[in-house]
N, C-alpha and C positions, 0 to 999 in steps of 0.2 A: 311269952314263949321262952324257953330256956335256950342256952347256946347249942346244946345237944340237939335239940329239936330242930333249929335253924340249920345245924350242920347236916342232920339227916336228910332234911328236905332238899337241901343243896346237892347231897350226894345222889339224890334220886332223880334230879332233873335230867342229867345225860341218859340214864337208862330209859327214862320215860320217852325222851326224844327218839332213842333209837327204836323202841317198841313201836312208836307211831310211824316212823319211817318204814319199819318192816310191814306194819299194816297196810301202808301205801304201796310197797313193794309187792305184795300179794296181788294186789289189783293190777298193777303196772305190768307184771310178767303174765298173768293170766289173761288179761285183755289185749295182750300183744298177739295172741294166737289167732283171733278172729280176723283182724285186719290183714294179718300175713296171709289169710286165704286169698286175698286179692293178689297178692305177689306170687304165690305159689301157682295160682291159676294161670297168670300170664307167663311166668319163667318156664313152667314145665308143660303148658298147654293141657291142663287137666280139668276135670269138671268140678263144679261147685262141692260136691260131695268129697271128692278127693282133696279139695282145697281146705275142708274143715277137718282133715285128719289131724292137722297140729293141734287144734282145739280139742279134739277127741283124745289125743294122746296125753294131753295135759290133765284132762279131768279123770281119764281112766286110771290114772296114778292114785287118784284118791281111793279107788276100790282096792287097789293092792296095799296102800301104805295106811289107810285110815287106822286099822286096829294096831298095826306095829307101832304107829307113832305114839298111841296111847300106852302101850306097854314100855316103849322107850323112856316115855316121860316119867313112869313109875320107877324106873329103874336107874336113871342117870339125873334126872331133875330137869328143871325148866332151862337153866342157862345153858347147859351142855347140849339139851335137844336143839336150843335156839342156834347155838354155834354150829352144830352138825348141819341144821336146816340150811344155814348161810352158805356153807361150803358145798352143799349139794346143789342150791340155787345158783351159785357162781359156776359150777361145772356145767349145770344144764343150759344156761345162757351161752358159756363158753362154746359147747357143743354146736348150738345153734349158729353161732358166728363162724365156727369152722366150716358149716355147710356153704358158706359164700367162698370157700377156697379150695373146695375139692371139686372133682370133676362133675360134670352136669349128670353124669349116668348114676351117681351115688349121692348127689346133694341132697335129693328129697328125703332119702332114707335118714341120712345123718340128721337133718332138720327135724324129723320126726322123733328121732332118739333123743335130741336135746330138749324138746318140748315134753317128752315123757319123763325125763329126769328132773326137769323143772318143776313138774307136777308133783314129784315126791316132796321137793322142797316146800312148795305152797301148802301141801296137807300138813307137814310137819310145823310150819310156822302157824298155821291155822290153830293147831292144838296148843300153842304157846302163847300168842300175843293177847288173847282175851283175858285169861286168868293172871298173866303177868301184870298188864295195864291195871287190872283190878287190885292187885296186891301192891303195886307201886303207888298207887292212890290212896291206899291205907282202907280199901274195901268201902263198902257203904256207898253213900251218894257221890263221894269224890271218886272212889275207883269207877262207878258206873259213868260218871261224866268223863274220865279219860277215855273209857271204851267207846263212848259217843264221839269224842274228838278223833280217836283212831279210825272209827268208821267213816267219819266225815272225810278225812284225808284219804281213805280208800276209795271213796266215791270221786274226790278231785282227780286221783291218778287215773281212775276208769274213764273220766272225762277226756283227760290229757292224751292218752295213748293212742285212741283211733284217729283222733285229730292230728297228732304228731306224725303218725305213720303216713296219713293222707298228704301231709305237706311234704314228706321226704320223697314219697314216689311220684308226686305230682301228677301230671297228666300224660306221662310217657306212655307210648303204646306197648312197651314191654318192660314192665317192672322186674327188678331183680333183688335177691336177697341182700345183696351188697348195698342196696339203696337204704335199707333199715339199719345199717351198722352203728349209726349214732345212738339208736335207742339200746342197742347191746352194750355199746361202750358205758352209756349212763347206769344200766343195770348192773354191770359187773362192778363199776366204780363204786355204787352206793353199797352193794353187798360187802366189798372189800373194807370199805370204811367203817360199817357197822359191825363187821366181825372183829375188827382190832379194838374199837371202843368198847364192845361187850366183853371182850376177853380181858380187858384191863380194868373194868370197875367192878366193884362188889355190888350184887343186888340180891334182894330177899328171894327166898325159895318159897312159892306158894306150897301149903302143907298138901302133901300127896298122901291121901287115906290108904292105908293098907286094905287090901281087898279080904273080906271075911269069908269069901267063898270064891271058888275059880271063876275066872272071867267067862269062860264057856257056859257055866250053869247060870251066872247072871244074865248073860245074853239071851239064853233059852227062856229065862224067866220074863225078860223085857218082852219077847215075842209072843207071849201069852195074852198080852194085852191087845185087843183088836183095834182101839184107837191109836195105839202106837204104831202098830204094823201099817195102818192106813196113812198114818202121819209120816212114817218113814218113805212110803211110796209118794207122798205129797212133797217131801223134800226132793226126792229125785226129780219129780216132774217140775217142781218149781225153779230148781237151778236150771234146768233145761230151757224153761220159758224165759227165765231172766237172760240168759246168754244168747239163746236163738233168736229172739225178737231183734235186737240190734245187730248181731252177727250177720244174719241172712239179709236184713235190710241194707247193710253196707254192701253186700254183693249185688243186690237188687238195683240199688242207686248208682253203683259203679258201672253197671253194664247199661244203663239208660243215660238220659241227656245231661245229668248234672255233673258227671265225672267223679274220678277217685277221691279228689281232694275235698270236695263239698261233701261227698258221701261220708268221708270220715269225720267231718265236723257235725254232720247230722247224727251220725251214730253216737259221737261225743256228747251231743245234746241230751241224748236218751239217759246216759249216765249222769249227766249234770241234774236231770230232773230226778234221778234216783236220790241224789244228794239232798236236794229240796224235800223230797218225800220223807227221807230218814229223819231230817231235823224236825218236820212238822210231826211225824210220828213219835218222836222222843217227847215233844212237848205235851201231846195229848194221851200218851200211853196209859197215864194213872187214871184216865177219866173214861177211856173207852176200852172195852173187852177185846181180848185178841180174837174171839169168834166174830164180833161185830166189824172189827178192822178187816179181817180176812174175807168175811161175807162181802162187804161193800167193795173192797178192791178187786176181788176176783170177777165180780159181776160187772163193774165197770170196765175192767180188762177185756172181758167178753165183748162188750158192746164196741169198745175201740177197735178191737180186732176183726171184728164182723164188718165194721164200716171200712177198714182198710181193705178187706177181701174184695167187697163189692164196689169199691171206688175205681172209676176209670182212670187209666194212666194219664189221660190228656187233662184231667182237672188239676190245675196247679194253684199253689198258695205260697205266700211270702212268710217263710219261717225264720224267726230270729235265731241265728246261729253265730259262732266265731267264723271268720273268713281270713284267707290269706290274700293280701292285696298284691297288685302287680310288682309293688316295691319290695315285697317278701315280709312286710310287717303283717302281725296278726290284729285284727280288728273285729269289733262286734257290729254286726249288720244283718240284713234281710237276704235270704236266699230263696230263690223261686224253686220250689220242689213239688213233685206231685202230692196231692193232699193225702194220699195213703202214708206218706212219710210221717206227716203231722201226726195221724192217728196212733201210729206205731211209736213214735217219740213219746207220747203221752202215756203210754203203757208204762213207761219207767215210773211214772208217780204211782202206780199200782204195785208194781213189783217190789218197790223200794222198802215196803214194810212187812212183806209176807213172811221172810224167814223167821223173824221173831215170833209172829203170831203162830205159825206152824210149829215151831218148836215148843212154845209154851202149851199149847193145847195137846201136843202128842206125849209129852212127858208128865202131864198132870197125873198125880195119883201113883207115880211109879215107886216112890221111896227108895229103897237100897238099889233098885234097878237103874236109877238115873244115870250114873257114870257109864254104864255099859251101853245104854241106850244112846248116849251121847256119841260113843265111839261108833255105833252103827250108823248114825246120822252122817258122820264124817265120810264113811264109805260110799254112802248114797249121792253124795255130791257129785259123783261120777255121771249122773244124769245131765250135768252141764256139758259133757262131751258126746253122750249117745243121742238125746233128743236133737240137738242141732245138726248132727250128721245125718239123722233120719229125715229131718226137715230138708236138708240140702239135697238128699236123694229124690224126695218128692219135687223139689224145685227144678232138678234137672230133667225128671220125668214129665212134669205137667205144668210147670212155671212157677215163678215166685209167688204169685197171689195164691195159688192153690196151695202152697206149701204152709201157708199160715193156718190152714185148718188144724195143723199139728199144734200150734201155739193155742188155738181155739179149744181144742180137745183138752189140752193140759189145763187150762184156765177153768174148764167146765168140771174137771175132776177136783180142783182146788175149791171150787164153789161148793161141790157135793161133800168135800170134807169139812168145810167150815159148818154147813148146815146139818149134816147127819154123821159123817164118819168120825168126827171128833170127840163124840160122846163115849165116856168111859162106860163100858157096860160090863167090865170085869172088875167091880169093887169087891167081890169076894176073895180075891187073890191077896194073901198076906205079904205085906211090902216092908214090914220092919224086922 
């Protein structure tokens, strides 16, 4: 290896670490919204559906910013888009922080505004980190490996966030936004450090292809493919299922006998199993088709959700989770929780590999419409805010167990898409 190659690899190490940190921050900030529902519900004495509005605001931002993010990427490049996204993310978390210092009459609205702004940042970062890591790794297998590392760190942060919030708010009868300030300090600090490091270093720009046709025309072309349209709906449904399953479980357990701290750790275990599932999925991805993986995971998810719905609250089981000891130290042990919690936590193994499978099936055969299709996919990530809010409405009206019929219906649609809807029936459309 030449001196220039060694120097080049050394120059890329810091940007790679920064991109992996941003991958984690996407999950850290996004998954802060769901456990915050517990805080909002108690501080403002609101319903579960109202408590999930922060989560909804975060994801609705994707519907607003999905396509503009792609256009911004084309015009200013990846580094500048990432820097702008970091600034927006810092501002979004700072606004949420300010909600703990304003009057009670406007604190809730200020928090929602902060969650919405933070959602803009998460959407922008999502358009940057995957291709940037791929390029920093030199594309090919090494680039894919870096993306997998970033995805794994994303899952680690998703595991950490609800558990950390659970520790901070403890078992107090009246949680407050100020209890979660340490999380916001961490988020703002990481955003600030990453911004200055990225601003100071040189990183390569992934090649942005110039569009040969207007973006609107390319989007219209993508929408002519039935399997893509049904796949876009599947992404909307999938993100809703992925977020709603642990989000409502956290509220369900918090309202029950296990308390808020244990509820946070149980919800964190769901995200930990998603990490395990992603690692397994990456190892078998070259041997098992996307259709087979999506079929199997959606079917098993249906079974687990049905078992959770029909399990009596009185049936308890010891579930291995992280715990907070009386001395304040974290340890790994068994917590006695209702058996429905175990079934819903196991759904994390199923949802872990669905995104890749749905995306691969939906864009197959799209050719020149692929980039535009990817932008539409980012818009439909807003399902992560809308479906959990609908589920929370059902929970308020009919109870938590009944609300999981929303998850069941979502998984049933994903099974339909895997078996029937993913077939490309529009092969006569010219794609080159």
